[in-house]
SEDO-589764 format. One line per 3 residues: their letters; for each residue x, z, y of N, C-alpha, C. Coordinates in pm, 1 decimal, padded with zeros to 6 digits. Example, Ala and Ser with C-alpha at 12.3 -4.5 7.8 and 13.67 -1.06 7.14 Angstrom:
// residues 2
AS> 01319.0/00780.0/-00569.0/01230.0/00780.0/-00450.0/01320.0/00780.0/-00330.0 ~ 01285.0/00708.0/-00225.0/01367.0/00714.0/-00106.0/01290.0/00787.0/00003.0
//
This chain:
// residues 71
RRS> -00149.2/-02499.1/00493.4/-00063.7/-02414.9/00574.7/-00144.5/-02317.4/00658.0 ~ -00095.3/-02196.3/00667.6/-00162.8/-02095.8/00748.5/-00108.6/-02098.4/00890.6 ~ -00197.2/-02082.1/00984.1/-00151.7/-02068.2/01121.8/-00122.6/-01921.3/01147.6
RDS> -00047.6/-01895.0/01250.1/-00016.5/-01755.7/01283.5/-00142.3/-01675.9/01313.9 ~ -00243.5/-01740.6/01368.8/-00367.0/-01671.7/01403.7/-00444.1/-01624.3/01281.2 ~ -00421.3/-01686.0/01164.9/-00496.5/-01648.4/01045.3/-00432.8/-01533.0/00969.2
RRD> -00313.6/-01492.8/01007.1/-00247.3/-01380.7/00939.6/-00310.7/-01250.0/00982.0 ~ -00320.6/-01155.8/00886.4/-00377.6/-01024.5/00915.8/-00269.6/-00918.8/00911.7 ~ -00268.8/-00834.6/01011.1/-00184.9/-00715.6/01011.6/-00278.6/-00597.4/01026.0
YGQ> -00279.0/-00505.6/00927.7/-00368.0/-00391.2/00933.4/-00343.2/-00313.8/01062.1 ~ -00450.3/-00274.2/01126.1/-00439.6/-00195.4/01247.4/-00420.2/-00280.1/01371.9 ~ -00426.7/-00411.0/01359.7/-00403.8/-00497.1/01475.0/-00525.2/-00585.0/01500.3
GDK> -00639.7/-00522.3/01520.7/-00757.0/-00597.8/01559.7/-00860.8/-00616.2/01451.0 ~ -00822.0/-00638.3/01327.5/-00918.7/-00662.3/01220.7/-00946.9/-00531.5/01148.0 ~ -01058.8/-00468.8/01178.5/-01092.8/-00338.9/01120.3/-01139.6/-00350.2/00975.7
SAR> -01165.1/-00471.5/00926.2/-01210.3/-00487.6/00788.5/-01094.2/-00496.0/00689.5 ~ -00971.4/-00505.4/00738.4/-00855.1/-00513.4/00649.6/-00838.7/-00381.5/00574.3 ~ -00799.2/-00390.3/00447.7/-00782.5/-00269.7/00365.6/-00649.7/-00202.1/00396.2
PFV> -00650.1/-00071.3/00419.8/-00525.5/00001.6/00444.9/-00438.0/00004.2/00319.4 ~ -00307.2/-00013.9/00338.5/-00214.7/-00013.2/00225.9/-00080.3/00042.9/00269.5 ~ -00000.1/00080.1/00169.8/00140.5/00114.1/00190.9/00222.0/00025.6/00098.2
GVQ> 00345.6/00002.7/00134.0/00435.3/-00075.5/00050.6/00513.7/00016.6/-00041.4 ~ 00526.7/-00022.0/-00166.7/00599.2/00059.6/-00264.9/00700.0/-00027.5/-00339.1 ~ 00823.8/00021.0/-00344.2/00926.7/-00042.0/-00426.8/00927.2/00033.3/-00559.6
FEC> 00887.1/-00033.9/-00667.5/00885.1/00027.4/-00800.2/01023.2/00010.1/-00862.2 ~ 01099.3/00120.3/-00872.3/01234.3/00113.6/-00928.4/01233.4/00082.9/-01077.5 ~ 01125.3/00115.8/-01146.9/01117.3/00091.3/-01291.3/01140.8/-00056.0/-01324.1
CSI> 01091.9/-00144.9/-01239.7/01102.5/-00289.1/-01265.3/01163.1/-00365.7/-01147.9 ~ 01216.4/-00293.2/-01049.8/01276.8/-00354.4/-00930.9/01183.4/-00456.1/-00865.8 ~ 01062.0/-00410.8/-00835.8/00962.6/-00500.2/-00775.5/00885.1/-00425.6/-00667.3
YAR> 00846.1/-00499.7/-00563.4/00768.5/-00445.4/-00452.3/00621.3/-00481.4/-00470.9 ~ 00533.7/-00389.8/-00430.0/00390.0/-00419.2/-00432.4/00320.0/-00337.1/-00324.8 ~ 00205.3/-00384.3/-00284.5/00119.8/-00307.4/-00194.8/00033.0/-00215.0/-00278.7
VYR> 00010.9/-00093.6/-00227.8/-00076.2/00003.2/-00293.6/-00185.7/00036.7/-00192.7 ~ -00311.4/00021.5/-00233.4/-00424.2/00033.2/-00141.8/-00492.2/00169.2/-00149.1 ~ -00555.4/00209.5/-00038.7/-00628.3/00335.7/-00031.4/-00750.0/00329.4/-00123.4
NAA> -00778.3/00440.7/-00192.4/-00894.7/00444.6/-00282.0/-01024.3/00452.2/-00200.8 ~ -01136.3/00432.8/-00267.2/-01266.7/00429.0/-00199.9/-01300.6/00560.3/-00130.8 ~ -01256.6/00672.0/-00188.2/-01284.4/00802.9/-00129.6/-01196.7/00831.4/-00008.2
GTA> -01089.3/00754.2/00008.6/-00998.6/00774.8/00121.1/-00907.1/00894.2/00104.1 ~ -00888.1/00939.8/-00020.4/-00808.2/01059.7/-00046.3/-00666.0/01030.0/-00091.8 ~ -00638.5/00904.7/-00131.0/-00505.8/00870.6/-00183.1/-00486.2/00719.3/-00183.1
YVG> -00360.8/00679.4/-00189.2/-00324.9/00539.8/-00215.1/-00293.4/00531.8/-00363.7 ~ -00361.7/00443.8/-00435.5/-00350.6/00437.8/-00580.9/-00319.8/00294.9/-00623.8 ~ -00223.7/00281.9/-00716.1/-00190.5/00149.3/-00766.5/-00102.9/00157.7/-00889.3
NCP> -00059.0/00040.5/-00935.6/00023.5/00030.7/-01055.6/00137.2/-00066.4/-01030.5 ~ 00247.0/-00045.9/-01104.9/00356.4/-00142.6/-01104.4/00300.5/-00273.5/-01160.1 ~ 00324.8/-00385.2/-01091.9/00269.6/-00512.0/-01139.6/00329.0/-00561.3/-01271.4
RCA> 00443.6/-00507.8/-01312.2/00505.8/-00552.7/-01438.2/00476.3/-00460.7/-01555.3 ~ 00500.9/-00329.4/-01538.6/00486.9/-00237.7/-01653.0/00361.9/-00149.5/-01644.9 ~ 00286.6/-00159.6/-01536.3/00160.8/-00086.7/-01515.7/00178.3/00063.5/-01494.2
KKI> 00299.8/00108.8/-01461.5/00320.2/00250.0/-01429.5/00230.9/00286.3/-01311.5 ~ 00153.7/00395.4/-01325.6/00058.4/00435.9/-01222.6/00127.3/00517.5/-01113.7 ~ 00081.4/00497.2/-00989.5/00129.9/00576.4/-00877.1/00010.0/00620.8/-00794.8
ELK> 00014.7/00744.8/-00746.6/-00088.8/00797.6/-00658.7/-00020.4/00873.9/-00546.8 ~ -00044.1/00830.4/-00423.8/00010.9/00896.6/-00305.5/-00105.1/00964.9/-00235.0 ~ -00112.8/01096.9/-00246.9/-00225.1/01170.4/-00189.3/-00214.5/01174.1/-00037.3
IGP> -00330.6/01167.7/00027.4/-00339.0/01173.9/00172.8/-00376.3/01316.4/00209.6 ~ -00296.0/01379.2/00294.1/-00321.8/01517.4/00330.6/-00297.2/01542.4/00477.7 ~ -00326.4/01664.4/00521.8/-00304.1/01699.8/00662.1/-00156.2/01684.2/00697.9
GGS> -00131.8/01633.7/00815.0/00006.9/01613.0/00856.7/00057.7/01477.6/00815.4 ~ 00033.8/01440.5/00690.6/00068.0/01308.3/00638.7/00210.3/01264.2/00664.1 ~ 00227.5/01134.2/00672.4/00358.1/01072.8/00692.9/00340.8/00949.6/00780.7
DSR> 00439.0/00922.9/00864.5/00436.7/00801.8/00946.6/00492.8/00683.1/00870.2 ~ 00550.1/00709.0/00754.0/00614.1/00604.1/00675.1/00509.7/00511.2/00613.9 ~ 00539.2/00381.3/00611.1/00450.3/00282.4/00549.9/00511.2/00223.5/00423.3
FFT> 00635.8/00264.0/00390.7/00705.4/00211.7/00273.3/00763.9/00326.9/00193.0 ~ 00749.0/00319.9/00060.7/00792.8/00426.4/-00028.7/00862.9/00367.0/-00150.1 ~ 00937.6/00452.8/-00221.4/01003.5/00413.8/-00345.4/00948.4/00499.8/-00458.0
AN> 00906.8/00435.8/-00567.5/00855.5/00507.6/-00684.5/00960.9/00503.1/-00793.8 ~ 00995.6/00619.2/-00847.4/01095.2/00627.7/-00955.5/01030.2/00613.6/-01090.0
//
């Protein structure tokens, strides 16, 4: 069992946690985390069921949203 102290929330004290956004993949009706690439230019990932690729580019102005839907 995990204690509450062992849980990680990005941006809440642990600077080593990998930045991510949540994505609902409509293709397979499944949610997954998509992580920032090594260059820090985009969030890149795949649908865990059908492997559909998604890339969310990081740009000036950006978005405050942490959750997205992929069609």
